C-alpha positions, 0 to 999 in steps of 0.5 A, a space after each residue: 405578352 399581353 398587348 399595350 389594349 391589355 395593359 390600359 384595361 389594367 391601368 383603367 383598373 389600377 387609376 381609382 384612387 378608392 380603388 382596393 387594396 392591391 391595385 399598386 401592384 397591378 400599375 407595377 406589374 402594367 410597367 412590368 411587361 412595358 418596360 419587358 418589352 422596351 429591354 426586349 426593343 433595346 437588346 433587338 438593336 443590338 442585335 442588328 447592330 452586331 450583324 450589321 458589323 459582320 454583314 460589314 466585315 464579310 463585305 470587304 472581305 468577298 470584295 478581295 476575295 470575288 478579285 483572287 476568285 474560287 470557291 471562298 469567294 460563293 461561300 462567303 456570298 452566302 453566308 452575307 446572304 443569310 445575314 443580310 435577311 436575318 438583319 431585315 428580319 430584326 429591323 421589321 419586327 424592332 419595328 414593329 414592336 416600336 409601332 406597338 410601344 408608341 402609335 399604339 398607345 392605350 387607353 386611359 383611365 375614365 377621368 383622365 380620359 374626360 378630362 382630355 376629351 373636355 381639353 379637346 373640345 375646348 379647342 377644336 380646330 388646334 387639338 383633336 384626342 383619340 380616347 382609344 389611344 392616349 393620345 391628343 394631336 396639336 396642327 402645327 399651322 397653329 400651334 407654330 409660326 410659320 417654318 418656326 420651332 418657336 408656339 405661338 403665342 395663342 397656342 401657349 395657354 392650350 398648352 398650358 391648360 394639358 399641363 394642368 390636366 397633367 400635373 391634376 391627380 388624374 394625370 401624375 401617374 402618367 409619362 408624356 411622349 411628345 412625336 413631331 411629325 410635318 408634311 414633305 415640304 422642303 425646307 427651303 428658306 435659307 435661314 430657317 435651314 441654318 438652324 432646321 436643316 432638314 424636316 427632320 429637324 424642325 419636327 424634333 426641334 418642334 417636339 423640343 419647344 412644346 417639351 419646354 413650354 411643358 417644362 416651364 409649367 410644371 411637368 416635370 424633366 423626368 416625365 417627358 421625351 421628344 420624337 421627331 418623325 420629319 415627314 415620314 409617318 404621314 397620316 394622309 398623302 400629300 399633295 403631288 410635287 411636293 406640296 404638301 397637307 396640312 393634317 401630317 404637320 402635328 404634333 402628337 403627345 402620347 399619355 403612357 404609364 409613367 416610369 416606362 
């Protein structure tokens, strides 16, 4: 299967309005290959769930068999070990493929890339842009009110500007994946925990808040999705004794081919 970087290169070729006939077919091929990888992930997840269920059943049987003793118990132990190894391999492959699809990102068409670079330059304290991977990053400390999923008033304009780019001729053929991240500080205030019980909740809720602002500014709902990673994908070490790191408090927006 071609790498996502190669898919991005094909998209660069196909994105120009003045491109030769057959561009639409190339873009469809780009999407098809990404869709195929998504389907493979779904199939692996189904297989992993089946293995997990079989493993649980065998462990329950083993608990009974060990009480009685005999060769059956030893045979079940060996089968359990084999199933655990198989499950671990499937989980590792799923994680690798998901990382490739999301975190790998793609290189965007030149004109869209330029628009996004200019957008990030206008708010360098709040926004960064990775042109090699097609990722716009917002710093949560500036995007949200402290301990909240409410988008700060002075950050709404930046999100609106991004919406303008994504609804332009250069961006309309791409979808948006919004991923929220936190540091490792636990939710301390009881009133905050009532709304965001864990960092997972807070990261997902913040992603949804950005999605809502984008929806209010003309991005079609079917073009957007949200993921929440909590504290579990830091980009820099958190300080000892749960002191966190502002670099890890972020919202990442991945720009991906339309419909995949």
